[in-house]
Each structure stands twice: as structure tokens, then as C-alpha cells.
C-alpha positions in Angstrom: -49.6 -15.7 56.6 -48.8 -12.0 56.0 -51.7 -10.1 54.4 -51.5 -6.5 53.2 -54.4 -4.3 52.3 -53.3 -1.5 50.0 -55.6 1.5 50.2 -56.6 0.5 53.7 -58.0 3.9 54.8 -60.4 4.1 51.8 -64.1 3.0 51.7 -63.3 -0.4 50.0 -60.1 -0.9 51.9 -61.9 -0.5 55.2 -64.5 -3.0 54.1 -61.7 -5.5 53.0 -60.4 -5.4 56.6 -63.9 -6.2 57.9 -64.5 -9.0 55.4 -61.1 -10.7 56.1 -62.0 -10.8 59.8 -65.7 -11.8 59.2 -64.6 -14.7 57.0 -61.8 -15.8 59.4 -59.2 -15.6 56.7 -55.9 -16.9 58.3 -53.8 -13.8 59.0 -50.7 -14.1 61.2 -49.5 -10.6 60.4 -51.6 -7.8 59.0 -50.0 -5.0 57.0 -52.1 -1.9 56.4 -50.8 0.1 53.5 -51.7 3.7 52.5 -50.1 6.9 51.2 -47.3 8.7 53.0 -49.7 11.1 54.7 -51.4 8.2 56.5 -48.1 6.6 57.5 -48.1 5.7 61.2 -51.9 5.7 61.7 -53.1 2.7 63.5 -55.6 0.1 62.0 -57.3 -2.4 64.2 -57.3 -6.0 63.0 -58.0 -9.1 65.1 -58.0 -7.1 68.3 -54.5 -5.7 67.6 -53.4 -2.3 66.3 -51.0 -2.2 63.3 -49.3 0.9 62.0 -49.9 2.0 58.4 -46.9 1.7 56.2 -46.1 2.9 52.6 -46.2 0.6 49.6 -42.5 0.2 49.3 -42.2 -0.6 53.0 -44.9 -3.2 52.6 -43.1 -4.8 49.7 -40.0 -5.1 51.8 -42.0 -6.9 54.5 -42.7 -9.7 51.9 -46.4 -10.3 52.4 -47.9 -13.5 51.0 -51.1 -11.8 49.8 -52.0 -8.2 49.0 -55.5 -6.9 48.4 -55.4 -3.6 46.4 -58.0 -0.9 46.4 -56.0 2.3 45.8 -56.8 3.1 42.2 -55.3 2.1 38.9 -52.3 4.4 39.1 -51.1 2.9 42.4 -51.8 -0.6 41.2 -49.8 -0.1 38.0 -46.9 1.1 40.1 -47.0 -1.2 43.0 -48.7 -4.5 42.0 -45.7 -5.7 39.9 -43.4 -4.9 42.8 -45.4 -7.1 45.2 -45.7 -9.9 42.6 -41.9 -9.8 42.0 -41.5 -10.3 45.7 -43.5 -13.5 45.5 -46.8 -11.9 46.8 -50.2 -12.8 45.3 -52.1 -9.6 44.4 -55.9 -9.2 44.0 -56.5 -5.8 42.5 -59.8 -4.0 42.7 -58.9 -1.2 40.3 -59.5 -1.1 36.5 -55.7 -1.4 35.9 -55.4 -5.1 34.9 -59.0 -6.1 34.1 -58.6 -6.1 30.3 -54.9 -7.1 30.3 -54.9 -10.4 28.3 -52.2 -11.8 30.6 -54.3 -11.3 33.7 -57.3 -13.2 34.9 -60.6 -11.4 35.7 -62.5 -13.4 38.2 -65.8 -13.8 39.9 -65.1 -17.0 41.9 -68.6 -18.5 41.6 -68.4 -18.1 37.8 -64.8 -18.7 36.6 -62.5 -19.6 39.4 -61.4 -22.4 37.2 -59.3 -20.0 35.1 -56.8 -19.4 37.9 -53.5 -21.1 37.8 -50.5 -21.3 40.1 -48.7 -18.9 37.8 -51.2 -16.0 38.4 -49.6 -13.5 40.7 -51.8 -10.4 39.8 -55.5 -11.2 39.6 -58.1 -8.6 38.6 -61.3 -8.0 40.6 -64.1 -7.0 38.1 -66.2 -3.8 38.2 -68.9 -3.8 40.9 -71.8 -3.5 38.4 -70.4 -6.3 36.3 -70.1 -8.7 39.2 -73.7 -8.3 40.4 -75.0 -8.6 36.9 -73.1 -11.7 35.9 -73.6 -13.7 39.1 -77.3 -14.4 38.1 -76.6 -14.2 34.3 -73.9 -16.9 34.2 -76.1 -19.9 35.0 -78.9 -18.5 32.7 -76.4 -18.2 29.9 -75.2 -21.7 30.4 -78.7 -23.0 30.2 -80.4 -20.8 27.6 -77.5 -18.9 25.8 -77.8 -15.2 26.1 -77.8 -13.3 22.7 -78.2 -9.8 24.1 -78.2 -7.9 27.3 -79.7 -4.4 27.8 -78.9 -3.1 31.3 -79.5 0.2 33.1 -77.7 0.7 36.4 -78.8 2.9 39.3 -75.6 3.3 41.2 -75.1 4.4 44.8 -72.9 7.3 45.6 -70.8 4.9 47.7 -69.4 3.8 44.4 -67.6 7.2 44.1 -66.2 7.0 47.6 -66.2 9.3 50.6 -66.1 12.7 48.7 -69.3 11.9 46.9 -71.0 10.7 50.1 -69.9 14.0 51.8 -71.3 16.0 48.9 -74.7 14.3 49.2 -74.7 14.8 53.0 -73.9 18.5 52.6 -76.8 18.9 50.1 -79.2 17.2 52.5 -78.1 19.5 55.3 -79.2 22.4 53.1 -75.9 23.8 51.8 -76.1 25.5 48.4 -74.2 24.6 45.3 -70.7 26.1 45.7 -70.8 26.1 49.5 -69.2 22.7 49.8 -66.6 20.5 48.0 -68.5 18.9 45.1 -67.4 15.5 43.6 -69.9 15.5 40.8 -70.6 18.0 38.1 -74.0 18.6 39.5 -75.9 18.2 42.8 -76.7 14.6 43.5 -79.4 14.8 46.2 -82.9 14.9 44.6 -81.2 14.2 41.3 -80.1 11.4 38.9 -76.8 11.9 37.0 -76.6 9.7 33.8 -72.8 10.0 33.8 -70.3 7.7 35.5 -66.6 8.0 34.6 -65.4 9.7 31.4 -67.3 9.8 28.1 -65.7 8.0 25.2 -65.9 8.8 21.4 -68.7 6.2 21.0 -71.0 8.2 23.3 -70.8 5.6 26.1 -68.8 6.1 29.4 -65.9 4.1 30.6 -68.1 2.6 33.3 -70.6 1.4 30.6 -67.9 0.0 28.4 -66.4 -1.9 31.4 -69.6 -3.8 31.6 -69.4 -4.7 27.9 -65.8 -5.8 27.9 -65.8 -7.5 31.3 -68.9 -9.5 30.5 -67.2 -10.9 27.4 -64.0 -11.8 29.2 -65.6 -13.3 32.3 -68.2 -15.4 30.4 -65.6 -16.1 27.6 -68.2 -15.3 25.0 -67.6 -12.3 22.7 -70.8 -12.9 20.7 -73.1 -11.5 23.4 -74.5 -8.1 22.7 -74.3 -5.8 25.7 -76.0 -2.4 25.8 -75.5 -0.5 29.1 -76.6 2.8 30.6 -75.1 3.8 33.9 -76.6 6.5 36.2 -75.7 7.8 39.6 -78.6 8.0 42.1 -78.8 9.6 45.6 -78.6 6.3 47.5 -76.2 5.1 50.2 -77.1 1.5 49.9 -76.2 -0.8 47.0 -76.4 -0.6 43.3 -79.5 -1.5 41.4 -79.8 -2.8 37.8 -82.7 -3.3 35.4 -81.7 -6.2 33.2 -83.3 -7.3 29.9 -82.1 -10.5 28.3 -82.8 -12.1 24.9 -82.0 -15.8 24.9 -81.2 -18.1 21.9 -83.4 -20.8 23.5 -87.0 -20.7 24.8 -87.3 -20.8 28.5 -89.8 -21.4 31.3 -90.2 -18.8 34.1 -90.4 -21.5 36.8 -87.1 -23.0 35.6 -85.5 -19.5 35.5 -86.5 -19.0 39.1 -85.3 -22.4 40.1 -81.9 -21.8 38.5 -81.5 -18.5 40.2 -82.6 -19.9 43.6 -80.0 -22.6 43.3 -77.2 -20.2 42.3 -74.5 -19.6 44.9 -74.5 -16.0 46.1 -77.9 -15.2 44.6 -81.1 -14.6 46.6 -84.5 -14.5 44.9 -86.9 -12.0 46.3 -89.8 -12.2 43.9 -93.4 -12.0 45.1 -95.0 -8.8 43.7 -98.4 -9.8 45.3 -96.9 -9.2 48.7 -94.5 -6.3 47.6 -91.4 -8.5 47.8 -88.6 -7.4 45.6 -85.0 -6.3 46.0 -84.1 -2.8 47.2 -80.7 -1.2 47.8 -81.5 -0.1 51.3 -81.9 -3.7 52.4 -78.8 -5.0 50.6 -76.5 -2.8 52.6 -73.9 -4.9 54.5 -74.9 -8.1 52.8 -72.9 -10.2 50.4 -75.7 -11.7 48.3 -77.0 -10.5 44.9 -80.7 -10.1 45.2 -83.0 -10.6 42.2 -86.7 -10.1 41.7 -89.4 -8.7 39.3 -88.7 -11.7 37.2 -91.0 -11.6 34.1 -91.1 -12.2 30.4 -90.4 -9.5 27.9 -93.5 -9.6 25.6 -91.8 -7.5 22.9 -89.2 -10.0 21.8 -88.9 -13.8 21.3 -87.3 -15.5 24.4 -86.9 -12.3 26.3 -86.6 -11.9 30.1 -86.6 -8.9 32.5 -85.5 -8.8 36.1 -84.3 -6.4 38.8 -81.0 -6.9 40.5 -79.6 -5.3 43.7 -76.3 -5.8 45.6 -74.1 -3.9 48.0 -71.4 -2.6 45.7 -68.8 -2.2 48.4 -69.3 -5.8 49.6 -69.8 -8.4 46.8 -69.1 -5.7 44.3 -65.6 -5.1 45.7 -64.3 -6.3 49.0 -66.0 -9.6 49.4 -65.3 -10.7 45.8 -61.6 -9.9 46.4 -61.4 -12.0 49.6 -63.3 -14.8 47.9 -60.6 -14.8 45.2 -57.9 -15.0 47.9 -59.9 -18.0 49.5 -59.6 -19.8 46.1 -55.9 -19.3 46.1 -55.7 -20.5 49.7 -57.8 -23.6 49.0 -55.6 -24.5 46.1 -52.5 -24.3 48.3 -51.0 -21.4 46.4 -50.9 -19.2 49.5 -48.5 -20.3 52.3 
């Protein structure tokens, strides 16, 4: 089938190309899509070079599937054009996530919501994906009343300009001597500010975790209190997660449930210093959990630490997994 990757030259787009090949997704013709300034550049896929085309040129080529990672503005403009041409779109931007007519999908959790009529499907925020993968089975068993989550997010989540900023700082350049993506230096620093601030004092990034959790789990009664911070790390995102359940739980059962959850790897042996760390999540598709322990300050409370490569499972891999669901259901031909 014809497969397009929109935003192919970006950090996530590049990873989408890799994941499609790694997972042996059936591609007969690859269509790399980027802005006008990248037109004509060559992208290697399956041992063959393909020239980059513009969005409108790609629509005219009538792909069967398009994976988008080019930002909300481009998605808003181009995704409907691809869909109107009969192409299934999986979009990694925030554009369609809270649209009530579009599905927001983590395949291991809610692939069941997809129908043959869905032509634009939203990929959730990276922090939401890694949090909900272990939370979904725990919610099913014990019913989550409240989530308090603090994220420690890699600069890779901001793309190449942020990575370049941190590299410049590590090379000793002074503030003002290099293009800065953030409002402040990031190396040797933590910035408690991801995306724009809203009137309620939370950022858009934080509210994404609230709203997307409700939509994906289809439960709007869950309280969600997030704090998102950017840290000088090139690996994955880390999250400290505190849960309050409606039902009492047993720690051994929690560990058993998490160990049996598809896509989750338990690394939890403090006696031998085994716990998840972002450096070791890089390039992997799993969500790693550890430091699993009770919260003694509240009835039926649980704490754990959660790490995942935000560019892989948090973006590219989840998008390709959605495409695999469409393929397995016979909706991609």
C-alpha cells in the first residue's frame, strides 16, 4: 500500500520511518512529505530513496495511509484533504485529540473504539500515553479516584531546536550566544513550564493529561492533578505517579497486573537498585515502571515511577500501532 509520512524530516517523523521498517509494515510505495523548502530531498526507506513532496502533491498521489507529525496547524489544513481522498490519517499533533468526532487511541487500551468510518484518528500526548498504559488495567481492577502526576520531560519532546540549545550550553556557550528554544537555560536546570500557561494556572501540556485521560479511559469522574517540567535529559520522559483507588489493593496483585500488561515492563527491586531510568529507555517501545509502593498518607493509595521513550511509544510507535489495528481489521487496502 501507499504510505505517507507528513513531517518526515522532523524528530518524530524520522522515528516513524524507522518504526514502519522495524515492524515490517507492508509498504509498496513510500511518500515522504515535508514543507516546500525540503521538497526534492531524498529519504531512504526499505533500501530505496524517495524524493520529498509537498502535502498537496502527496494528496494527489492518493496514499492509503498517512502518519502526521507536522504540528496542529498543518494537520488542520491537510488531514481533511487526505481523508477526503480516501486516505486513513493517524495524527500526532494536538489538533484532533479533543474533537468529539475523532477517536483518541492507545491501541493496548481502547482500540475497540475504532470503526471503519474513522478516517482521522488522533495520537495522544506522549506523557498521557506512558501514564495510561499502566493505569488502565489498574483502573479496571481497583477504580482510580484520583491521579497526582509530576512529569520530568526530556528536551527531545521539544524537538531539534531544544536539543541544539542544550548541546550549545554543554559546550560552554553563554546565554545569548546561541539560538534559544526555551525562556531560560536548560542544562543544569529544570523548567516547570511546558507549553502555554492557561487562566487556571496550569499549562496546556498539563491540561492535555487531564482531558486525554478522561477521554481515553472514558471516565470523567477521575481527578487528575498534573505538574509538567522540562529536564536536561536526552532519553525518555519520567513520571512520578500517585494514585488513590476506590477499592483496597494488594501490592503483589498490582505488580502481577502490571507485569502481565502488554507494553509494560516492571523494573522494581530497590534492594539491588533496579528501577526505571530515562537513559535506559532510549530506543525502546516499552513503558517501564518501578518504585512501586503504598502511599501511607491516604486510604488505598499507590505510588510508582514510570519511564518511557517519548519519541517511540509516546509518538511514533503508538501511531504505527494504530495503523496496524486498521490493517488487521481490513480497513487498509
